C-alpha positions in Angstrom: -152.7 17.1 90.2 -151.2 13.7 89.9 -147.7 13.0 90.1 -146.1 10.0 88.0 -144.5 7.5 89.6 -140.7 6.7 88.3 -141.5 3.8 86.0 -144.9 5.8 84.6 -142.8 8.6 84.2 -140.3 6.5 82.2 -142.8 5.0 80.2 -144.2 8.4 79.3 -140.6 9.8 78.0 -140.2 6.4 76.2 -143.8 7.0 74.4 -142.7 10.6 73.2 -139.4 9.1 72.1 -141.2 6.4 70.2 -143.2 8.7 68.6 -140.5 10.5 67.3 -138.2 7.7 66.2 -137.8 9.0 62.5 -135.6 11.8 64.1 -132.2 12.2 66.1 -133.7 12.5 69.4 -132.5 11.8 72.9 -134.0 12.3 76.2 -131.6 13.4 79.3 -132.7 13.3 82.9 -132.1 16.7 84.5 -133.5 19.2 87.2 -136.3 16.4 87.8 -137.7 16.3 84.5 -136.4 15.2 80.9 -134.8 17.5 78.5 -135.6 16.8 75.0 -132.7 17.3 72.3 -133.5 16.8 68.3 -130.1 17.0 66.4 -128.1 18.3 69.2 -130.8 20.9 70.1 -132.7 21.4 73.1 -136.3 21.6 71.8 -138.1 21.0 74.9 -138.8 19.3 78.3 -140.7 16.3 79.5 -142.4 16.5 83.0 -145.6 14.6 84.3 -146.2 13.0 80.7 -146.4 16.5 79.4 -143.8 17.8 76.6 -143.3 21.2 76.8 -142.0 22.3 73.1 -140.0 25.7 73.1 -141.8 28.1 71.1 -140.3 28.6 67.6 -143.5 30.4 65.8 -144.7 27.2 64.1 -147.7 28.1 62.0 -149.0 24.4 61.7 -149.8 23.3 65.2 -153.8 22.6 66.1 -155.5 25.5 67.6 -156.0 23.8 70.9 -152.4 23.7 71.6 -152.2 26.9 73.4 -149.3 29.6 72.5 -147.5 31.6 74.9 -148.7 35.4 75.3 -146.4 38.4 74.7 -146.2 38.5 78.6 -145.9 34.9 79.2 -142.2 34.3 80.7 -142.2 30.7 79.7 -141.8 30.3 76.1 -143.4 27.0 75.5 -146.2 25.0 73.9 -147.7 22.5 76.7 -148.4 19.4 74.5 -150.2 16.4 76.5 -149.2 12.9 75.7 -152.3 12.2 74.1 -150.8 13.7 71.2 -147.6 11.6 71.3 -148.7 9.7 68.0 -150.0 13.0 66.2 -148.7 13.2 62.7 -147.6 16.8 63.1 -145.6 16.2 65.8 -141.9 15.2 64.2 -142.2 18.3 62.0 -142.5 20.4 65.0 -139.9 18.8 66.7 -137.7 19.0 63.8 -138.7 22.5 62.7 -137.9 23.8 66.3 -134.7 22.1 66.4 -134.1 23.8 63.0 -134.8 27.1 63.8 -133.0 26.8 67.3 -129.5 26.0 65.1 -130.3 28.7 63.0 -130.1 31.3 66.2 -127.2 30.1 67.2 -125.5 30.1 64.1 -127.1 33.4 62.9 -125.2 36.7 62.9 -122.7 37.3 65.8 -123.7 39.1 68.7 -121.6 40.9 71.0 -119.6 38.7 73.0 -118.7 40.9 76.1 -115.4 41.5 75.4 -114.4 37.9 73.9 -113.3 37.6 70.3 -113.5 39.9 67.4 -116.7 41.2 67.1 -117.5 44.7 66.0 
């Protein structure tokens, strides 16, 4: 496996961000990789030039983007840098953010004794 040097890694992160320039996105360095946010929602990670987008059930992605199986612990789509300019990518990132936001604001769940949740 080839690991990117710091300058190469930052260039790859910038290429991903440039391809998403029409969205409200940012990347923050943490845990040895870059966390990708869209509209304040964590939507994925960038590491070694690869975007790992959280699986959100999108049905318009290319067939060669492998979806996690039902037994896979990691629920992310691995997207190589070659797809940074793909026309479907901004939609995938935005819809992932929208779905994540709805999951957080959906029906209240039990809070373990905190709050007034029935």
